[in-house]
Backbone bond lengths (Angstrom), bond angles and torsions (degrees), N, CA, C in turn:
res aa  C-N    CA-C-N  psi(-1)  N-CA   C-N-CA  omega(-1)  CA-C   N-CA-C  phi
1 M - - - 1.462 - - 1.528 109.63 -
2 R 1.316 116.65 136.34 1.469 122.72 176.15 1.527 108.22 -112.36
3 H 1.311 116.50 129.26 1.465 120.78 177.68 1.525 108.00 -97.25
4 V 1.346 116.48 110.00 1.455 121.48 179.40 1.523 109.54 -136.82
5 R 1.303 116.05 135.32 1.464 122.53 172.22 1.534 112.35 52.45
6 G 1.344 115.40 36.16 1.454 120.09 174.76 1.513 115.39 82.41
7 V 1.335 118.40 7.21 1.461 120.98 177.64 1.528 109.63 -129.01
8 E 1.337 115.77 159.74 1.452 122.27 176.99 1.524 108.77 -100.72
9 I 1.322 116.33 124.13 1.460 122.61 -177.83 1.526 109.33 -112.72
10 F 1.331 115.58 123.54 1.464 120.33 178.13 1.526 110.19 -79.31
11 E 1.326 116.98 133.35 1.458 122.80 -177.77 1.519 110.01 -126.81
12 R 1.337 115.81 144.42 1.474 121.86 174.33 1.515 108.72 -135.24
13 R 1.333 116.06 134.72 1.454 121.66 178.56 1.526 109.74 -117.52
14 H 1.338 115.09 144.38 1.459 119.45 179.61 1.522 108.51 -147.32
15 G 1.330 116.53 130.04 1.451 121.66 178.20 1.524 112.43 100.80
16 E 1.335 115.27 -176.92 1.462 122.45 179.23 1.520 109.02 -137.99
17 G 1.323 115.28 143.31 1.458 120.32 179.50 1.511 111.30 122.23
18 P 1.339 117.76 -163.38 1.470 120.87 -178.58 1.524 111.53 -58.04
19 E 1.334 115.59 143.03 1.464 120.22 -177.72 1.524 111.85 -78.60
20 V 1.317 115.55 135.26 1.457 123.75 169.26 1.521 106.62 -120.93
21 I 1.318 117.05 123.69 1.462 121.71 -177.28 1.524 108.51 -88.69
22 V 1.319 116.49 119.81 1.464 122.33 -177.64 1.527 108.95 -99.17
23 L 1.311 116.20 124.24 1.465 122.51 -177.80 1.528 108.93 -109.42
24 H 1.328 115.82 116.03 1.462 120.42 -176.91 1.525 111.54 -76.96
25 G 1.311 115.44 169.39 1.457 121.74 -178.96 1.511 112.96 -89.46
26 G 1.305 114.45 -162.26 1.458 121.84 -176.56 1.533 109.24 138.98
27 P 1.339 116.38 -108.47 1.464 128.22 -7.50 1.530 110.97 -65.34
28 G 1.327 115.62 159.81 1.452 120.99 177.40 1.511 114.11 91.83
29 A 1.362 117.82 5.39 1.462 120.63 177.33 1.534 109.17 -89.86
30 H 1.320 117.07 -152.38 1.460 121.40 -178.28 1.518 108.53 -151.98
31 H 1.329 116.64 165.36 1.454 120.43 -166.70 1.524 114.45 -71.00
32 D 1.336 119.15 -27.36 1.460 119.38 -165.27 1.524 114.08 -73.61
33 Y 1.331 118.75 -11.31 1.468 117.21 174.55 1.527 111.64 -76.02
34 L 1.338 117.18 -7.30 1.460 120.90 172.15 1.529 112.04 -80.76
35 L 1.319 116.05 -7.03 1.461 121.35 -176.50 1.524 110.29 -99.93
36 P 1.321 118.30 151.83 1.472 126.26 1.04 1.529 114.78 -85.49
37 G 1.348 118.13 -5.10 1.454 120.64 -170.72 1.514 114.79 -55.62
38 F 1.335 117.92 -49.72 1.459 120.43 -175.88 1.518 112.08 -62.67
39 D 1.341 117.58 -28.53 1.460 119.94 -179.68 1.517 112.61 -62.15
40 A 1.337 117.26 -17.21 1.465 119.97 176.84 1.522 111.55 -64.31
41 L 1.335 117.43 -15.72 1.465 121.59 178.17 1.524 112.69 -86.21
42 A 1.340 117.54 0.47 1.471 120.36 -171.89 1.523 113.44 -81.10
43 K 1.312 118.89 -3.72 1.462 119.85 177.64 1.530 110.22 -66.38
44 R 1.310 116.28 123.36 1.470 124.19 176.73 1.523 113.30 73.54
45 R 1.335 117.31 11.05 1.469 120.07 177.93 1.522 109.61 -154.49
46 T 1.332 115.92 164.25 1.461 122.07 175.92 1.512 109.08 -103.76
47 L 1.310 116.40 123.24 1.455 121.16 173.26 1.519 108.39 -90.93
48 V 1.311 116.07 126.73 1.466 121.72 178.94 1.523 107.58 -111.35
49 Y 1.315 115.67 108.03 1.459 121.55 176.86 1.526 108.68 -100.22
50 Y 1.322 116.53 152.23 1.469 119.19 167.63 1.520 108.87 -150.81
51 D 1.331 114.80 151.32 1.463 120.63 174.58 1.522 107.96 -83.48
52 Q 1.316 116.48 119.15 1.460 120.52 -178.50 1.533 110.87 -65.86
53 R 1.311 116.30 153.29 1.462 120.64 -176.81 1.531 111.13 -52.59
54 G 1.331 114.07 138.87 1.454 119.35 177.81 1.504 114.57 82.21
55 G 1.339 117.67 14.52 1.457 120.59 178.42 1.517 111.01 -148.86
56 G 1.329 117.06 154.81 1.452 121.70 175.65 1.507 113.30 55.40
57 R 1.333 115.46 -129.66 1.475 120.70 -178.61 1.523 112.61 -91.77
58 S 1.345 116.10 22.36 1.464 121.48 174.33 1.529 109.79 -124.87
59 P 1.358 116.90 56.57 1.464 118.66 -179.77 1.519 110.90 -69.92
60 V 1.318 115.60 157.38 1.462 121.40 177.46 1.519 108.61 -132.86
61 A 1.328 116.04 163.77 1.457 120.68 175.94 1.526 110.11 -62.24
62 R 1.310 116.61 153.35 1.465 120.33 -175.10 1.529 112.60 -64.59
63 D 1.337 117.14 -20.55 1.462 118.51 178.68 1.534 112.23 -94.79
64 A 1.328 117.76 2.84 1.468 120.54 178.75 1.528 109.64 -79.04
65 P 1.310 118.54 131.66 1.467 120.23 179.77 1.517 110.94 -69.07
66 V 1.338 116.67 144.31 1.469 121.26 -178.44 1.526 111.25 -136.29
67 G 1.330 117.27 30.90 1.463 120.77 177.60 1.523 111.64 -76.34
68 W 1.331 115.76 -179.46 1.462 118.95 -174.29 1.526 112.26 -64.83
69 R 1.313 117.56 -32.79 1.468 119.45 -179.35 1.525 111.24 -65.09
70 E 1.343 116.62 -36.05 1.462 120.13 177.64 1.530 110.51 -65.98
71 H 1.321 117.28 -39.41 1.459 120.53 179.50 1.529 110.85 -66.04
72 V 1.320 116.91 -40.50 1.462 120.26 177.19 1.528 110.47 -65.43
73 A 1.321 117.13 -42.64 1.462 120.64 179.88 1.526 111.16 -65.68
74 D 1.338 117.01 -37.00 1.467 119.86 176.49 1.521 110.89 -61.87
75 L 1.331 116.92 -44.64 1.460 120.25 -179.56 1.526 110.98 -63.56
76 E 1.316 117.50 -39.01 1.463 120.21 177.01 1.531 110.93 -65.46
77 A 1.327 117.08 -38.99 1.475 120.45 177.33 1.527 110.62 -66.41
78 L 1.322 117.35 -38.76 1.461 120.68 177.51 1.528 110.69 -65.55
79 R 1.324 116.32 -39.28 1.466 118.86 176.73 1.519 111.06 -54.81
80 D 1.316 115.55 -42.76 1.460 120.35 179.15 1.527 110.83 -65.60
81 V 1.327 117.19 -42.60 1.462 121.25 177.82 1.524 110.86 -61.74
82 W 1.317 116.33 -40.36 1.475 120.79 -179.90 1.521 112.21 -72.28
83 G 1.306 118.04 -14.88 1.462 121.19 -179.44 1.508 113.40 70.72
84 L 1.337 117.02 33.42 1.456 122.07 -178.89 1.526 109.93 -106.70
85 D 1.315 117.08 131.68 1.464 120.62 177.80 1.524 111.10 -70.88
86 T 1.330 115.37 -40.65 1.460 120.86 179.21 1.525 108.81 -135.83
87 L 1.331 115.34 161.60 1.465 121.22 -176.06 1.521 111.07 -119.57
88 H 1.320 114.96 137.19 1.454 121.89 165.00 1.528 106.18 -93.48
89 L 1.326 116.61 114.79 1.457 121.47 -173.57 1.520 110.68 -108.16
90 C 1.329 115.58 133.45 1.456 121.94 173.94 1.526 106.66 -124.73
91 G 1.331 115.87 103.13 1.453 120.92 -174.92 1.509 112.28 -108.13
92 Y 1.331 115.71 138.42 1.464 121.67 179.80 1.524 109.72 -112.95
93 S 1.326 117.52 127.97 1.463 123.90 174.66 1.532 109.68 58.01
94 W 1.342 118.72 -119.10 1.468 119.90 174.43 1.528 110.27 -57.28
95 G 1.335 117.89 -35.49 1.461 120.10 179.12 1.516 112.78 -59.76
96 A 1.343 117.24 -30.87 1.466 120.29 175.05 1.520 110.45 -67.87
97 L 1.331 116.17 -38.62 1.463 119.60 176.81 1.529 110.05 -65.90
98 L 1.331 117.13 -40.20 1.465 120.72 176.19 1.528 110.11 -61.13
99 A 1.329 117.49 -40.76 1.466 120.13 177.57 1.523 111.19 -61.24
100 M 1.336 116.88 -40.95 1.469 120.48 177.45 1.524 110.99 -64.21
101 L 1.318 116.59 -44.20 1.471 120.60 -179.75 1.525 110.68 -62.38
102 Y 1.340 116.26 -40.96 1.461 119.42 177.70 1.526 110.58 -64.30
103 A 1.327 117.11 -42.95 1.467 120.63 -178.54 1.522 111.47 -64.28
104 I 1.327 116.50 -37.68 1.463 120.21 178.17 1.527 110.72 -67.99
105 T 1.339 116.21 -38.43 1.464 121.32 -177.95 1.518 112.00 -77.17
106 H 1.333 116.49 -37.08 1.476 121.72 -177.38 1.529 109.54 -129.05
107 P 1.310 118.35 67.01 1.476 120.70 -173.19 1.513 114.21 -61.71
108 N 1.320 117.89 -26.71 1.458 120.13 -178.80 1.519 112.88 -84.95
109 R 1.311 117.03 -0.39 1.465 121.46 -177.52 1.528 112.78 -106.09
110 V 1.324 117.72 5.09 1.462 121.11 -176.48 1.519 109.59 -113.64
111 A 1.339 115.44 122.56 1.459 120.81 177.43 1.524 111.31 -88.37
112 S 1.339 116.77 -35.63 1.461 120.10 178.51 1.515 109.75 -160.87
113 L 1.337 115.30 157.98 1.469 122.88 178.76 1.519 108.54 -127.87
114 A 1.325 116.57 120.62 1.461 122.43 170.47 1.521 106.66 -114.02
115 L 1.325 115.93 114.29 1.466 121.61 -174.10 1.525 108.93 -110.43
116 V 1.331 115.76 116.43 1.462 121.84 -176.18 1.521 109.11 -110.21
117 S 1.329 116.78 123.55 1.474 121.24 -178.62 1.524 110.55 47.07
118 P 1.335 118.43 51.77 1.462 120.11 -170.39 1.524 112.88 -63.91
119 A 1.324 115.45 139.34 1.453 120.83 170.46 1.524 108.73 -61.40
120 P 1.318 118.06 149.39 1.464 120.39 -178.79 1.527 112.00 -55.53
121 A 1.314 115.85 139.21 1.460 121.48 -178.87 1.517 112.60 -90.36
122 A 1.326 117.18 5.79 1.467 121.98 177.25 1.528 108.87 -139.53
123 R 1.320 115.30 142.88 1.456 121.16 -173.37 1.530 112.87 -58.80
124 Q 1.325 118.25 -44.79 1.466 119.45 -176.17 1.518 111.48 -63.05
125 E 1.327 117.17 -30.07 1.458 120.03 177.15 1.525 111.55 -71.19
126 R 1.315 116.36 -31.38 1.472 119.40 177.50 1.527 110.38 -63.78
127 E 1.313 117.20 -39.32 1.463 120.56 179.18 1.528 110.55 -63.31
128 E 1.326 117.01 -38.50 1.466 120.60 177.45 1.527 110.56 -63.58
129 Y 1.316 116.04 -45.35 1.469 120.31 179.06 1.524 111.46 -60.42
130 E 1.335 117.31 -44.20 1.461 120.26 -179.31 1.526 111.51 -61.78
131 A 1.329 116.97 -36.66 1.460 120.59 178.70 1.531 110.57 -67.45
132 V 1.336 116.99 -42.54 1.462 120.84 178.50 1.522 110.40 -63.02
133 L 1.323 116.88 -45.41 1.463 120.67 -178.48 1.523 111.40 -63.05
134 A 1.331 117.15 -38.28 1.464 120.53 179.92 1.523 110.84 -60.80
135 V 1.325 116.36 -41.05 1.472 120.27 178.62 1.525 110.31 -67.09
136 R 1.318 117.22 -45.46 1.460 121.33 -177.79 1.517 112.46 -67.52
137 S 1.310 117.55 -24.68 1.466 121.47 -178.16 1.520 113.03 -88.49
138 S 1.330 117.07 -2.04 1.463 119.84 -177.98 1.521 111.39 -132.69
139 T 1.324 116.58 36.39 1.458 120.41 175.50 1.525 109.21 -66.32
140 P 1.321 117.91 160.57 1.472 119.51 177.08 1.521 112.87 -55.27
141 E 1.336 116.59 -36.55 1.467 119.63 -179.40 1.527 111.17 -66.06
142 I 1.326 116.64 -43.22 1.466 119.56 -179.16 1.521 110.38 -70.37
143 R 1.325 117.93 -39.89 1.466 119.98 177.28 1.527 110.95 -62.38
144 A 1.320 116.64 -41.17 1.468 120.23 179.22 1.524 110.60 -64.81
145 A 1.324 117.11 -39.95 1.467 120.46 179.10 1.525 111.09 -65.40
146 R 1.335 117.78 -37.86 1.461 120.32 177.22 1.532 110.62 -65.53
147 D 1.329 116.03 -42.65 1.466 119.50 178.58 1.523 111.06 -62.09
148 A 1.321 116.46 -43.14 1.459 120.57 -179.84 1.521 111.03 -63.68
149 L 1.322 117.03 -40.69 1.462 120.87 179.32 1.513 110.56 -62.84
150 Q 1.327 117.00 -40.47 1.464 120.86 179.96 1.525 111.75 -65.34
151 Q 1.315 115.64 -35.64 1.459 119.82 -174.95 1.527 113.99 -83.01
152 E 1.322 117.61 -22.90 1.460 118.28 -172.40 1.522 114.19 -82.86
153 G 1.326 118.24 -7.82 1.462 121.05 173.50 1.509 115.20 75.07
154 L 1.347 117.27 19.66 1.466 120.56 -178.44 1.522 112.01 -64.16
155 R 1.323 116.54 -28.58 1.468 119.71 -178.87 1.522 111.43 -58.95
156 A 1.316 116.58 -35.48 1.472 120.52 -179.12 1.516 111.80 -82.13
157 T 1.333 117.36 -36.53 1.460 120.26 -174.27 1.524 113.59 -87.53
158 D 1.338 117.40 -31.23 1.468 120.94 -178.01 1.525 108.38 -150.40
159 P 1.345 117.29 80.79 1.469 120.36 -175.96 1.529 113.77 -56.73
160 A 1.328 117.58 -36.16 1.463 119.92 -178.66 1.523 110.66 -67.07
161 A 1.319 117.16 -43.36 1.458 120.69 178.73 1.527 110.69 -66.07
162 H 1.327 116.21 -36.69 1.466 120.74 177.66 1.529 110.34 -63.58
163 A 1.334 116.60 -44.77 1.462 120.81 179.93 1.530 110.77 -63.59
164 Q 1.329 117.27 -39.80 1.461 120.72 178.74 1.520 110.72 -63.87
165 R 1.319 117.11 -43.14 1.463 120.14 -179.31 1.523 110.71 -67.19
166 L 1.323 118.08 -38.01 1.458 121.08 176.32 1.530 110.37 -60.76
167 F 1.330 115.82 -42.82 1.463 119.93 179.10 1.525 110.49 -61.60
168 E 1.326 117.07 -46.36 1.465 120.67 -179.10 1.524 111.33 -58.51
169 L 1.331 116.71 -42.55 1.458 120.05 179.85 1.523 111.44 -69.37
170 A 1.340 117.16 -30.52 1.463 121.12 -179.86 1.520 111.81 -69.84
171 V 1.341 117.57 -31.42 1.472 120.45 -175.79 1.522 112.93 -104.95
172 A 1.331 117.84 -0.75 1.465 120.86 -174.48 1.522 112.48 -57.45
173 G 1.332 118.01 -34.08 1.453 121.66 -178.33 1.517 114.43 -65.49
174 Y 1.312 116.90 -14.68 1.464 120.42 178.94 1.531 112.56 -82.94
175 F 1.342 117.20 -9.81 1.459 121.01 -172.08 1.518 112.23 -104.36
176 H 1.331 115.48 145.66 1.464 121.18 168.53 1.525 109.33 -64.59
177 D 1.323 115.89 -43.44 1.460 122.98 176.55 1.521 107.76 -113.08
178 P 1.338 118.45 98.85 1.469 120.43 -174.95 1.528 114.31 -57.24
179 S 1.328 117.56 -22.02 1.464 119.19 179.08 1.527 111.97 -67.55
180 R 1.328 117.51 -15.74 1.466 120.97 178.26 1.519 112.68 -81.57
181 A 1.316 118.43 -4.59 1.465 121.19 -178.00 1.525 111.81 -58.32
182 G 1.332 116.79 -30.41 1.454 120.08 178.91 1.511 113.90 -69.27
183 D 1.347 117.49 -12.75 1.465 121.25 178.77 1.529 112.41 -86.81
184 L 1.320 117.27 -7.02 1.464 121.05 179.10 1.522 109.32 -85.57
185 T 1.318 116.97 130.25 1.462 121.29 177.09 1.527 109.15 -61.47
186 P 1.343 117.82 125.18 1.474 119.79 -177.05 1.527 111.90 -60.65
187 F 1.317 114.95 148.89 1.465 120.99 177.91 1.521 108.79 -150.40
188 R 1.312 114.80 168.46 1.452 120.14 174.37 1.517 108.63 -131.58
189 V 1.311 115.62 154.91 1.462 122.21 179.01 1.520 108.98 -111.79
190 T 1.327 116.39 131.64 1.461 121.12 175.19 1.527 107.80 -79.73
191 G 1.327 115.28 113.09 1.454 121.14 -170.97 1.519 114.30 -60.03
192 R 1.342 117.72 -40.51 1.465 119.73 -178.50 1.520 110.90 -62.28
193 T 1.339 116.58 -40.74 1.463 119.58 179.60 1.519 110.71 -65.65
194 Q 1.321 116.14 -46.29 1.457 120.09 179.11 1.528 111.10 -57.50
195 Q 1.314 116.40 -46.44 1.459 120.59 -177.28 1.526 111.18 -64.61
196 Q 1.341 116.82 -45.13 1.464 118.86 -177.27 1.532 112.40 -66.02
197 V 1.329 116.47 -36.49 1.467 118.44 179.08 1.520 110.07 -61.55
198 W 1.345 116.90 -50.76 1.461 118.73 -176.78 1.526 111.84 -67.55
199 E 1.328 117.66 -35.86 1.464 119.67 175.61 1.524 110.86 -63.42
200 S 1.332 116.74 -39.74 1.465 120.01 -178.76 1.529 111.94 -68.86
201 M 1.319 117.95 -22.70 1.468 121.03 178.40 1.522 111.86 -71.44
202 G 1.331 117.02 -24.59 1.456 120.58 179.09 1.518 112.11 88.85
203 D 1.326 115.65 172.61 1.464 122.25 -173.98 1.522 114.00 -86.86
204 D 1.310 117.90 -11.15 1.468 118.95 -174.62 1.527 112.44 -140.42
205 F 1.337 116.63 35.57 1.461 118.37 -177.39 1.531 111.12 -67.66
206 D 1.304 114.95 146.70 1.461 122.41 174.85 1.529 106.69 -153.16
207 L 1.322 116.60 108.63 1.457 121.05 -175.75 1.523 113.14 -85.17
208 R 1.320 117.97 -9.63 1.460 120.04 -169.80 1.535 113.35 -60.86
209 P 1.340 119.83 -44.01 1.467 117.91 178.72 1.530 112.51 -57.99
210 A 1.330 117.19 -40.72 1.470 120.07 178.79 1.519 111.12 -69.80
211 L 1.327 117.45 -35.49 1.460 120.16 178.43 1.526 110.87 -63.24
212 R 1.321 116.95 -35.29 1.467 120.72 -178.45 1.531 111.89 -64.43
213 A 1.325 115.80 -23.21 1.458 119.50 -179.12 1.527 112.81 -84.21
214 L 1.341 117.35 -9.79 1.461 120.73 -177.87 1.524 110.78 -78.32
215 K 1.318 114.89 147.99 1.460 122.12 172.73 1.530 106.21 -120.23
216 V 1.324 116.39 88.28 1.457 120.13 -174.30 1.528 109.30 -148.32
217 D 1.327 115.99 142.82 1.462 120.29 173.56 1.523 108.95 -67.24
218 A 1.328 117.00 132.51 1.456 120.28 -176.26 1.520 110.51 -149.42
219 I 1.333 114.62 158.49 1.456 122.49 173.22 1.517 107.58 -146.03
220 V 1.325 116.66 146.93 1.460 121.97 177.98 1.523 107.71 -124.08
221 V 1.338 115.99 128.74 1.464 122.38 -179.52 1.519 107.96 -121.32
222 H 1.345 116.87 129.56 1.466 119.94 -172.40 1.521 109.76 -149.33
223 G 1.322 116.50 141.47 1.450 120.90 175.92 1.518 111.90 -77.15
224 D 1.348 115.84 146.27 1.468 119.03 -178.02 1.527 112.52 -73.15
225 D 1.344 117.75 -14.68 1.460 121.59 179.71 1.524 111.24 -121.38
226 D 1.315 116.04 29.10 1.465 121.75 175.21 1.536 108.71 -70.32
227 P 1.347 118.85 136.68 1.463 118.57 174.15 1.528 112.73 -61.81
228 I 1.318 117.14 -22.43 1.461 120.12 167.70 1.525 106.12 -78.44
229 P 1.323 119.23 111.57 1.467 120.84 -171.50 1.527 113.13 -56.08
230 V 1.319 115.66 141.74 1.464 120.65 177.94 1.527 110.61 -56.27
231 S 1.316 117.40 -30.84 1.467 120.24 -178.73 1.527 111.81 -59.57
232 T 1.337 117.37 -32.33 1.466 119.40 179.32 1.525 110.67 -71.19
233 A 1.335 116.55 -38.92 1.468 120.19 176.11 1.523 110.29 -66.40
234 A 1.321 116.35 -37.82 1.465 119.92 178.39 1.522 111.00 -63.94
235 A 1.321 117.27 -39.30 1.465 120.55 178.92 1.519 110.95 -65.82
236 T 1.337 117.13 -38.30 1.462 120.66 177.18 1.518 110.53 -66.74
237 A 1.335 116.38 -44.96 1.467 119.83 178.77 1.531 110.57 -60.31
238 D 1.319 116.41 -41.61 1.463 120.35 179.68 1.522 110.98 -62.73
239 A 1.333 116.82 -42.21 1.463 120.40 -179.94 1.523 111.62 -62.52
240 L 1.327 116.27 -33.23 1.464 120.83 -179.09 1.525 112.48 -89.75
241 G 1.334 117.32 -6.90 1.455 119.87 -173.73 1.516 111.51 64.26
242 A 1.337 115.59 35.90 1.460 121.96 -172.65 1.526 110.93 -111.55
243 P 1.336 117.76 152.84 1.464 119.48 173.45 1.525 110.94 -69.21
244 L 1.322 115.07 147.41 1.459 122.07 174.28 1.520 107.87 -111.67
245 V 1.332 115.99 121.83 1.462 121.84 176.55 1.517 107.65 -104.78
246 V 1.328 116.85 115.46 1.463 121.92 -179.77 1.526 108.67 -100.64
247 L 1.320 116.28 122.58 1.463 122.31 -178.28 1.525 109.52 -93.11
248 E 1.319 116.68 129.55 1.454 121.50 -175.02 1.529 111.93 -78.01
249 D 1.343 114.72 147.97 1.471 122.07 177.28 1.519 110.83 51.61
250 C 1.327 115.43 48.49 1.461 121.20 -173.65 1.515 109.83 -141.43
251 G 1.330 115.77 135.25 1.449 121.50 176.18 1.514 111.63 -93.01
252 H 1.327 115.80 -136.84 1.462 121.84 -173.63 1.528 113.30 -83.53
253 V 1.329 117.32 -8.24 1.467 120.13 -171.59 1.536 109.76 -122.34
254 P 1.323 118.07 70.42 1.473 120.43 -174.60 1.515 113.45 -63.60
255 Y 1.318 118.51 -27.39 1.462 119.73 -179.75 1.525 112.00 -73.38
256 V 1.340 117.10 -5.24 1.463 122.40 170.77 1.530 110.01 -107.31
257 E 1.326 116.98 -51.84 1.468 120.76 -172.22 1.527 114.26 -81.89
258 A 1.307 118.36 -24.45 1.473 120.90 -175.23 1.520 109.58 -143.08
259 L 1.327 116.36 54.16 1.466 120.86 -170.92 1.526 112.21 -58.70
260 D 1.323 118.04 -46.84 1.464 119.42 -177.07 1.528 111.49 -63.00
261 A 1.332 117.11 -43.73 1.464 120.58 179.14 1.523 111.12 -67.76
262 F 1.320 116.90 -35.51 1.466 123.24 176.52 1.527 110.01 -59.31
263 V 1.323 116.16 -49.96 1.468 120.41 -179.90 1.527 110.28 -66.58
264 A 1.327 117.16 -41.39 1.463 120.23 -178.91 1.520 111.99 -62.51
265 A 1.334 117.06 -32.78 1.463 120.51 179.65 1.524 111.82 -74.26
266 L 1.327 117.27 -38.34 1.460 120.48 -170.74 1.522 114.15 -95.87
267 D 1.325 117.72 -31.79 1.459 119.57 -173.74 1.529 113.10 -58.41
268 P 1.346 119.66 -42.48 1.474 117.87 179.48 1.533 113.08 -69.70
269 F 1.322 117.03 -22.79 1.461 120.26 -176.32 1.524 112.19 -84.01
270 L 1.325 116.75 -40.97 1.459 120.49 -174.36 1.528 110.79 -71.31
271 P 1.345 117.55 148.63 1.468 119.87 179.93 1.526 110.69 -63.27
272 H 1.317 116.30 148.75 1.467 119.60 -179.54 1.517 109.67 -148.56
273 A 1.322 114.66 162.54 1.457 121.04 179.85 1.527 110.33 -73.42
């Protein structure tokens, strides 16, 4: 546990070598749903995961603010605790957006940015993604599976199996192959944290102009069938002057659906011993 800015932050380290800070998605989720896939990147480097404030094993009081500025300030405080002059950041989904926000706020503190399945960097693109996800999450097959689950009475006979199946159906729309949803480590999102982060971003945010001013090594990795359109990742990569690696037959969770290609894209970029 790390005590920073009046909150307790849970941290996990894996591997040996230069530190890479892994930022999980959500907002309001926790790091362990990135496992075991992300740990495949730990060869020749140390992956430093932490549960962001207001999620997982880093709960906060209900009156504690959990907007994006607090998350950026927490990461800067952790940098100081870690004794690192600059950070190599590897952000997933919302975590990629957090990495961008940190880089914009503290441009001299970022050594590199690896953005995996990045959340849209502009508000209007987020609305497009939400519309796509809504359609993918309510296909006839998924609706039929939900109906069947409700009728079969599993909730009474095996609550754990029922909860697992509910989770799989809830995240199926994120996958190129929905049957792979069961391979994702289950997680939950703290609603208050999620809501406050998006409210704090405002109704018309667009990070691209600020990203264009950064001088930082970066890479963007995105699935070709992610409900977050590839065009949004391409726009972010263009703003950063970074290569875009598009993974084939892959949705939003490349460390599950395309693990080998995921590692092949990131391993040469990330610092190593």
